[in-house]
C-alpha positions in Angstrom: 71.0 98.1 107.7 74.3 98.8 108.9 76.8 100.9 106.9 79.7 98.5 105.3 82.7 98.5 107.0 85.4 100.7 106.0 88.3 99.5 104.4 91.8 100.8 102.7 93.7 100.0 99.8 96.8 101.6 98.0 96.8 102.7 94.7 99.1 104.8 92.1 98.9 105.9 88.8 102.3 103.8 87.5 102.0 100.9 90.1 98.5 100.6 90.3 96.7 98.9 93.2 97.6 96.3 95.8 94.6 94.7 95.2 93.8 94.4 99.2 91.2 95.6 101.4 92.9 96.5 104.3 90.7 96.5 107.9 92.7 98.9 109.4 94.7 102.4 108.6 97.6 100.8 110.2 97.8 97.5 108.0 97.6 99.9 104.8 100.5 101.9 105.8 102.6 98.8 106.2 101.5 97.8 102.2 102.7 101.2 101.7 105.7 101.1 103.5 106.6 97.6 101.8 106.2 99.1 98.3 108.3 101.6 98.7 110.9 99.7 100.2 110.3 97.6 97.0 110.7 100.6 95.0 113.3 101.9 96.6 115.5 98.9 96.0 115.1 99.5 92.6 116.0 103.1 92.7 112.5 104.7 92.5 109.7 105.9 95.0 106.7 104.4 95.3 103.3 106.3 93.7 101.0 104.7 95.7 98.9 106.6 98.5 96.5 105.0 100.7 92.7 105.6 99.8 89.7 105.0 102.4 86.8 102.4 100.8 83.6 103.1 102.5 81.1 101.2 100.7 81.1 101.7 96.9 82.8 105.1 97.3 86.5 105.7 97.4 88.1 109.0 99.0 91.7 110.3 99.7 92.9 110.6 103.6 91.9 113.4 105.9 94.9 115.6 107.3 94.3 113.6 110.4 94.6 110.0 108.8 97.6 111.4 106.3 99.4 112.4 109.6 98.4 109.1 111.8 99.9 107.1 108.3 103.3 109.1 108.7 103.4 108.7 112.5 103.3 104.8 111.7 105.9 104.5 109.2 108.5 106.4 111.2 107.7 104.3 114.4 108.0 101.2 112.0 111.2 102.3 110.4 112.5 103.7 113.9 112.2 100.0 115.2 114.0 98.3 112.3 
């Protein structure tokens, strides 16, 4: 049997989860960026972070994945 597909989500202790199961890291990064923008308009910052969903388990991003997120968000903000 094939392993379940990897998905991504965002969640924070105060903001809670985004409730999405993103198909790729870039869409999870976009979701995180949108939440940060919303929080920024309220004078705050998001406490959410991206997690990798692998079947029933959830893990934090690897350093390489975290770097990819930061680079994606920088490219997104440069394009605005």
